[in-house]
VOGU-3710 file (C-alpha; in Angstrom, 3 decimals, decimal comma):
1> xxxxxxxxxx> -3,314/-39,902/-22,455  -6,792/-39,656/-21,029  -7,155/-37,389/-19,058  -4,877/-35,108/-21,301  -7,696/-35,704/-23,607  -10,184/-34,774/-21,223  -8,562/-31,918/-20,064  -8,112/-30,619/-23,243  -12,150/-30,918/-24,217  -12,457/-29,222/-21,046
11> xxxxxxxxxx> -10,483/-25,830/-21,647  -11,845/-25,937/-25,180  -15,280/-25,746/-23,422  -14,246/-23,178/-21,010  -12,825/-20,688/-23,435  -15,481/-21,257/-26,023  -18,229/-20,239/-23,089  -15,589/-17,417/-21,431  -15,378/-15,782/-24,453  -18,616/-14,210/-24,847
21> xxxxxxxxxx> -17,770/-12,450/-21,627  -14,017/-11,749/-22,028  -14,349/-7,296/-22,211  -16,754/-7,973/-19,528  -13,875/-9,782/-16,989  -11,241/-7,983/-18,259  -13,366/-4,582/-17,071  -13,904/-5,727/-14,102  -10,262/-6,183/-13,237  -9,403/-2,342/-14,015
31> xxxxxxxxxx> -9,756/0,352/-11,407  -8,348/3,694/-10,900  -6,601/5,980/-8,098  -9,963/7,657/-8,205  -12,165/4,738/-7,779  -9,954/3,310/-5,429  -10,124/6,775/-3,304  -14,364/6,697/-3,742  -14,254/2,933/-2,330  -12,521/4,330/1,053
41> xxxxxxxxxx> -15,065/7,012/1,212  -17,358/4,670/1,203  -16,184/2,204/3,550  -14,401/4,951/6,434  -17,056/7,875/5,465  -15,707/9,385/9,206  -12,266/8,742/9,301  -9,660/11,147/9,124  -8,476/11,491/5,123  -6,392/14,802/5,130
51> xxxxxxxxxx> -5,142/17,803/7,447  -3,734/21,130/6,328  -3,070/23,186/9,471  -6,786/23,977/10,448  -8,093/22,265/7,745  -9,582/18,792/8,255  -11,327/16,692/6,079  -13,041/13,369/6,485  -13,171/10,913/3,689  -16,590/11,806/2,867
61> xxxxxxxxxx> -16,072/15,263/2,898  -13,170/14,979/0,608  -14,789/12,637/-1,928  -18,082/15,040/-2,064  -15,121/18,379/-2,868  -13,083/16,201/-5,238  -16,448/15,230/-6,850  -17,402/18,863/-6,994  -13,813/19,682/-8,568  -14,266/16,884/-10,852
71> xxxxxxxxxx> -17,760/18,889/-12,335  -16,127/22,061/-12,456  -12,779/20,423/-14,662  -15,756/19,128/-16,801  -16,879/22,628/-16,971  -13,739/24,049/-18,407  -13,837/20,875/-21,366  -11,649/19,072/-19,725  -11,633/15,025/-20,800  -10,288/11,776/-20,449
81> xxxxxxxxxx> -5,872/12,136/-21,235  -6,423/16,216/-21,185  -3,841/17,748/-19,036  -4,616/20,025/-16,050  -1,782/21,722/-14,988  -0,717/23,010/-11,108  1,385/25,706/-9,872  1,211/25,734/-5,924  3,059/25,012/-2,665  1,791/21,833/-0,842
91> xxxxxxxxxx> -2,143/22,271/0,254  -5,165/20,999/0,232  -6,016/21,521/-2,995  -3,423/19,872/-4,965  -4,409/16,685/-3,186  -8,160/17,474/-4,687  -6,915/18,359/-7,969  -5,294/14,981/-8,256  -7,918/13,054/-6,811  -10,741/14,933/-8,809
101> xxxxxxxxxx> -8,767/14,416/-12,581  -8,012/10,820/-11,141  -11,668/10,632/-11,338  -12,398/12,418/-14,392  -9,754/10,668/-16,749  -7,393/13,582/-16,270  -4,112/14,092/-16,705  -2,166/16,197/-13,820  0,887/18,411/-14,580  2,541/19,008/-11,474
111> xxxxxxxxxx> 4,703/22,095/-12,164  7,629/22,996/-9,652  7,016/26,343/-8,517  10,893/26,982/-8,126  11,753/26,790/-11,545  12,675/30,099/-13,329  10,570/31,533/-16,331  12,566/29,215/-19,233  11,734/26,123/-17,610  8,186/26,580/-16,559
121> xxxxxxxxxx> 7,609/27,850/-19,836  8,821/24,793/-21,624  7,968/22,648/-18,465  3,634/24,095/-19,870  4,166/24,234/-23,363  5,758/20,137/-23,538  2,166/18,759/-22,160  -0,352/21,529/-23,678  -2,665/21,676/-20,585  -6,198/23,280/-21,067
131> xxxxxxxxxx> -6,326/24,845/-17,837  -4,049/25,789/-15,083  -4,738/26,088/-10,957  -2,585/28,551/-9,725  -2,037/29,482/-6,299  -2,410/33,634/-6,016  1,223/34,070/-4,801  1,978/32,443/-8,222  -0,653/34,133/-10,532  1,992/37,288/-11,291
141> xxxxxxxxxx> 4,169/34,341/-12,642  1,855/32,311/-14,731  0,620/36,318/-15,934  3,685/36,906/-17,390  4,646/33,902/-19,045  3,711/33,330/-22,912  0,558/30,761/-22,251  -1,827/33,475/-21,970  -4,040/31,319/-24,240  -4,322/28,304/-21,229
151> xxxxxxxxxx> -7,179/29,170/-19,282  -6,705/29,687/-14,989  -8,747/28,903/-12,577  -6,568/30,728/-9,066  -6,886/28,926/-5,553  -9,055/31,029/-3,664  -12,391/32,026/-2,999  -13,328/32,062/-6,697  -12,405/28,124/-5,948  -14,105/27,890/-3,693
161> xxxxxxxxxx> -17,316/29,270/-5,067  -17,202/26,762/-8,034  -16,783/24,199/-5,744  -19,972/25,247/-4,169  -22,275/25,411/-7,321  -20,881/22,287/-8,869  -23,033/19,161/-8,751  -21,277/16,617/-5,641  -22,638/13,465/-7,878  -19,883/11,064/-8,189
171> xxxxxxxxxx> -18,346/11,479/-11,270  -16,394/8,425/-12,418  -14,936/8,045/-15,907  -14,391/4,694/-17,776  -10,848/4,462/-17,663  -7,963/2,062/-18,579  -5,191/1,292/-16,040  -2,560/2,897/-18,152  -4,571/6,179/-18,704  -1,733/9,000/-17,456
181> xxxxxxxxxx> -2,529/10,118/-13,724  0,098/12,765/-13,095  3,369/13,816/-14,893  6,121/14,826/-12,663  8,898/16,635/-13,849  12,964/15,276/-13,714  16,078/17,092/-14,781  16,662/16,264/-18,382  20,333/15,311/-19,612  20,341/17,611/-22,550
191> xxxxxxxxxx> 19,275/20,616/-21,137  15,639/21,476/-19,500  12,980/18,956/-17,877  11,323/16,010/-18,862  7,767/15,095/-18,186  7,461/11,792/-16,578  3,867/10,013/-17,235  2,895/8,300/-14,440  -0,662/5,837/-15,086  -2,881/4,553/-12,729
201> xxxxxxxxxx> -1,932/0,905/-12,825  2,067/2,080/-11,834  0,513/4,379/-8,559  -1,632/1,870/-7,531  1,556/-0,829/-7,672  3,674/2,031/-6,192  0,991/2,240/-3,054  0,574/-1,755/-2,477  4,478/-2,724/-3,320  5,857/0,232/-0,422
211> xxxxxxxxxx> 3,047/-0,972/2,125  3,687/-4,503/1,748  7,604/-3,546/2,061  7,377/-1,656/5,594  3,865/-3,372/6,463  2,248/-0,382/6,351  -1,661/-0,262/8,148  -4,351/0,606/6,395  -5,017/3,411/8,416  -1,438/5,032/8,343
221> xxxxxxxxxx> -0,545/8,641/8,866  1,781/10,445/6,072  3,096/13,557/6,245  3,285/15,595/2,680  6,080/18,251/3,705  8,232/17,604/0,641  6,294/19,513/-2,950  3,699/17,959/-4,131  5,298/17,922/-7,572  8,192/15,552/-5,943
231> xxxxxxxxxx> 7,369/11,694/-6,095  7,828/11,259/-2,659  4,840/13,159/-1,442  2,503/12,710/-4,162  3,520/8,981/-4,164  2,556/8,614/-0,439  -0,571/11,232/0,013  -2,353/9,120/-3,240  -1,172/5,533/-1,553  -2,379/6,495/2,008
241> xxxxxxxxxx> -5,413/7,643/0,768  -6,222/4,794/-1,189  -5,547/2,811/1,773  -7,636/4,624/4,512  -5,247/6,435/6,245  -4,211/9,882/7,035  -2,711/12,703/4,942  -1,076/15,743/6,772  -0,098/18,628/4,415  2,389/20,892/5,339
251> xxxxxxxxxx> 4,027/23,712/3,341  7,653/22,446/2,784  10,302/21,783/5,812  8,765/22,984/9,251  10,781/21,865/11,737  7,841/22,652/14,615  5,261/21,014/12,359  6,303/18,261/11,786  7,786/17,339/15,477  3,984/18,181/16,535
261> xxxxxxxxxx> 2,632/15,851/14,038  5,161/12,753/14,545  4,754/13,650/18,367  0,836/12,891/18,499  0,189/10,312/15,481  2,336/7,281/14,290  3,691/7,505/11,163  4,757/4,497/8,809  7,243/6,396/6,916  8,594/9,655/7,825
271> xxxxxxxxxx> 9,825/10,980/4,823  13,548/12,872/5,466  15,957/14,418/2,962  19,103/15,358/1,964  20,475/18,623/3,148  18,142/18,622/6,630  18,563/15,288/8,010  20,932/16,356/10,896  19,432/20,039/11,356  16,161/18,201/12,240
281> xxxxxxxxxx> 17,672/15,944/14,039  19,074/18,736/16,484  15,528/19,991/16,730  13,845/17,093/17,860  16,092/16,194/20,484  16,239/19,812/21,309  12,200/19,917/21,733  12,043/16,762/24,306  9,635/15,609/22,043  8,978/12,088/21,343
291> xxxxxxxxxx> 7,776/10,170/18,347  4,883/8,065/18,844  5,836/5,648/16,505  7,298/5,428/13,198  8,433/2,393/11,455  10,898/3,922/9,263  12,496/7,431/8,309  14,508/8,868/6,038  15,656/8,426/2,141  19,063/8,678/-0,085
301> xxxxxxxxxx> 21,273/7,497/2,725  24,172/7,538/0,600  23,334/11,766/0,492  23,564/11,669/4,415  26,613/11,888/6,350  26,575/8,829/8,099  27,100/10,569/11,776  23,616/12,546/10,770  21,698/8,847/10,062  22,700/7,783/13,316
311> xxxxxxxxxx> 21,406/10,627/15,195  18,191/11,039/13,331  17,403/7,263/13,647  18,563/8,051/17,804  15,878/11,038/18,007  12,906/9,218/16,102  13,920/5,840/17,835  13,369/4,656/14,290  15,589/2,999/11,459  16,574/4,744/8,212
321> xxxxxxxxxx> 15,117/3,565/4,889  18,171/2,787/2,630  16,113/3,696/-0,267  17,053/3,552/-3,953  14,198/4,622/-6,733  13,570/7,226/-9,023  10,516/9,182/-10,229  10,454/6,732/-13,294  10,190/3,880/-11,052  8,415/4,604/-7,218
331> xxxxxxxxxx> 10,612/3,379/-4,542  11,433/0,465/-6,526  13,825/-1,198/-7,295  16,112/-1,832/-4,397  14,538/0,019/-1,167  14,106/-3,090/1,034  16,868/-2,446/3,272  16,901/-0,441/7,055  19,521/1,010/8,937  19,321/0,009/12,477
341> xxxxxxxxxx> 18,701/2,763/15,345  21,959/4,486/16,099  24,205/2,933/13,448  26,284/5,420/11,284  26,495/2,263/8,609  30,092/1,572/7,196  28,462/-0,438/4,163  25,170/1,273/2,281  24,497/-2,153/0,318  20,920/-2,028/-0,726
351> xxxxxxxxxx> 18,039/-5,119/-1,140  16,012/-5,378/-4,352  12,566/-4,340/-3,560  9,670/-7,024/-3,864  7,412/-7,223/-7,384  10,031/-6,082/-9,259  12,471/-7,661/-11,778  16,079/-5,816/-11,462  18,970/-7,212/-14,300  22,602/-5,002/-14,540
361> xxxxxxxxxx> 23,456/-4,957/-17,737  26,623/-4,480/-20,014  26,539/-1,871/-22,683  25,426/-4,744/-25,351  22,018/-5,321/-22,428  23,829/-9,100/-21,648  23,827/-10,011/-17,831  27,046/-9,462/-15,722  28,662/-12,060/-13,117  27,723/-10,561/-9,547
371> xxxxxxxxxx> 30,583/-8,694/-8,124  31,002/-6,530/-11,869  29,280/-3,265/-12,212  26,378/-3,629/-14,400  23,075/-0,925/-15,254  20,041/-1,360/-13,718  17,531/-2,342/-16,348  13,825/-2,952/-14,438  10,650/-4,642/-15,226  7,731/-4,443/-13,352
381> xxxxxxxxxx> 4,118/-2,735/-12,622  5,580/0,009/-10,582  6,930/1,685/-13,728  6,072/4,837/-15,735  4,838/4,952/-18,951  7,315/6,739/-20,367  8,526/10,513/-21,016  5,930/12,874/-22,697  6,523/13,660/-25,967  10,096/12,058/-26,099
391> xxxxxxxxxx> 10,315/9,082/-28,627  13,687/8,914/-29,461  14,836/8,851/-25,604  11,634/6,257/-24,602  12,964/3,873/-27,483  16,371/4,051/-25,795  16,044/3,938/-22,118  13,428/0,925/-22,783  15,272/-1,087/-25,030  14,414/-4,557/-25,209
401> xxxxxxxxxx> 11,364/-4,307/-23,024  13,232/-3,258/-19,968  13,708/0,852/-18,301  17,578/1,211/-17,740  17,628/3,395/-15,205  21,251/4,874/-15,778  22,961/3,900/-13,145  25,510/1,625/-12,143  25,399/-0,787/-9,419  27,159/-4,692/-8,238
411> xxxxxxxxxx> 25,441/-7,638/-6,893  27,034/-9,007/-3,935  27,176/-13,171/-3,184  24,719/-12,350/-0,552  22,123/-10,684/-3,124  22,486/-7,301/-2,106  23,451/-4,705/-4,809  26,296/-2,238/-4,022  25,644/1,392/-5,919  28,985/2,321/-8,111
421> xxxxxxxxxx> 27,971/5,002/-10,097  25,587/6,630/-13,108  25,935/6,393/-16,524  25,044/9,400/-17,127  27,047/11,895/-15,286  24,094/13,449/-12,405  24,399/15,569/-9,700  22,185/14,633/-6,452  21,700/18,271/-4,531  19,225/17,668/-1,157
431> xxxxxxxxxx> 17,130/15,131/-3,517  16,875/16,664/-6,636  18,523/15,432/-9,573  20,798/17,869/-11,823  22,650/17,344/-15,003  25,111/19,816/-16,020  23,912/20,513/-19,732  21,009/22,257/-17,405  23,445/24,319/-16,180  26,194/24,797/-18,684
441> xxxxxxxxxx> 23,679/25,737/-21,482  22,258/29,100/-19,748  26,419/29,721/-19,127  27,280/29,352/-23,073  24,899/31,735/-23,667  27,185/34,295/-22,620  29,860/35,165/-25,737  32,561/35,855/-22,892  32,590/32,011/-22,148  34,380/29,978/-24,684
451> xxxxxxxxxx> 33,443/27,082/-22,764  32,023/25,464/-19,863  32,067/22,075/-17,655  29,881/21,697/-14,074  30,845/18,590/-12,101  29,552/17,980/-8,691  31,149/18,894/-4,949  30,377/16,905/-1,749  28,588/18,937/-0,154  27,536/18,073/4,253
461> xxxxxxxxxx> 24,469/19,457/4,069  23,131/18,953/0,283  24,893/15,579/-0,437  26,528/17,045/-3,603  26,371/20,334/-5,258  27,229/22,536/-8,634  30,412/24,070/-9,411  31,465/25,524/-12,897  34,562/25,386/-14,474  34,874/27,777/-17,149
471> xxxxxxxxxx> 37,350/29,069/-19,717  36,824/33,299/-20,514  37,424/34,858/-23,486  37,027/38,125/-22,083  38,649/39,147/-18,908  36,776/40,947/-17,634  33,839/38,183/-16,924  33,750/37,844/-13,359  32,014/35,044/-11,025  29,779/37,482/-10,159
481> xxxxxxxxxx> 28,427/37,912/-13,858  27,931/34,254/-14,055  25,806/33,601/-10,689  24,230/36,893/-11,920  22,582/35,167/-15,398  22,589/32,149/-13,293  19,567/33,460/-10,786  17,451/34,982/-13,500  17,474/31,126/-15,757  17,323/28,643/-13,198
491> xxxxxxxxxx> 15,757/28,043/-9,961  18,025/28,242/-7,201  18,948/24,515/-6,348  20,268/24,308/-9,713  22,894/27,541/-9,303  26,663/26,572/-9,053  27,850/27,626/-5,489  31,536/27,907/-6,770  32,691/29,539/-10,271  36,754/28,640/-11,491
501> xxxxxxxxxx> 38,068/30,032/-14,061  40,705/27,956/-15,645  42,619/27,669/-18,991  41,619/25,806/-22,206  45,109/23,815/-22,314  44,409/22,546/-18,835  40,649/21,148/-19,232  41,209/17,779/-19,046  40,247/15,449/-21,903  40,161/12,143/-22,799
511> xxxxxxxxxx> 42,171/10,858/-26,497  39,236/11,573/-27,985  38,653/15,115/-26,747  36,243/14,317/-24,357  36,114/16,344/-21,003  36,894/14,168/-18,047  34,820/15,524/-15,639  35,846/13,403/-12,820  39,542/14,722/-12,887  37,776/18,392/-12,795
521> xxxx> 36,304/16,592/-9,939  39,448/16,395/-7,678  40,270/19,897/-8,156  37,328/21,107/-5,953
//
């Protein structure tokens, strides 16, 4: 009892003293992506930070350029919490924009250049950017959109001139870890894309968790060939720069460039996406090249033919990452398992990632028993901060303090997780998420369409592709008419790969009249 009393007195005295410096203590525990990158620049100034073809920058040079760009953004009136949009293919300036914004406290809206005008207009007006950075090839696209009140900075000689005239003095805003860093767009269940807000806290946690999970070295190399508007490249490019590694920027899937890079430098995680795994394995074997050292390759094994997984791991002499994650979560919650080299797996059971809590719940949010299917509910530091201007969706998805992913899994006795299905019907095509509503809304505008239902079809190259079933009220409507409209209104990967005309009476419905998409799937 005496010891307890002494301890209580000590704790009370400590609280009294520490209360005077609580704010300072809290402030010292807060950092940002921009701050951590700048710290690496001080620690390894002459180490190569990025390579974009022949353009090579050290940490000192990239830090200086991003300081200058931060001053340029400030000259446009951008302040903490404002948004700057970027419409560009993978390039050095993309990373510079993200890092400069991170130093300034500005949020980068990463626009998907593959989107149709209707979708781009939505993505831009949703986040209300004060400035759009745009590559010359997309300037015409921006000019024809009704966003003329938004200033734009073209990534050309004018960009370089602006940097040259700006101060190189460090620019570092007083940020909170929960401040937004980037907005990455995800497909919406009701049609147009949603903007997922990723904070500094989430991005730092994703970097630390993934590096720990794969035992990545601090001087790792990462190849950012997948679009930088995609989680895979933005997350891991920034993570690499916060650790002190080198980012190799490639404008999309270019096999010769990718083979050259992995042949001359060690790569921690080499991204392979559904749709190019088998093709790249063949190209690599035909090149007679040898991978220098890859710790893990690949992603989304569920969508890749098993024999392609085996071929890729043999070619690269690296295990395949059996990942399960999302833009909203990072590569948590279940990316801790790999598929051995040369193995065509008979099981794709996942292992839960470290540093996250995962529950499997029923519709009433009660934990299900092992062996029973349940929706994945997640809690942890890698989580995003919600969808931009979507209070109703956020309230539903974050109910009871857990983020509900909309994916159903089953936990096995050994703790592994088996993927079962999606709560919300989703098509995953080549690494991109597609919701049927996105396509159905476009097709349904045609007055000759009485009803349209989009389902998924297995595809050897892309994993899954969309197929449209249409009930027409005009016999003159053709597949070409439908595809032509889709071509005008949506990006190519969302367009149906097949159109099937059907009678209304032949649409499979439940007793409540709801279309049974899984029954339609059987017909394709």
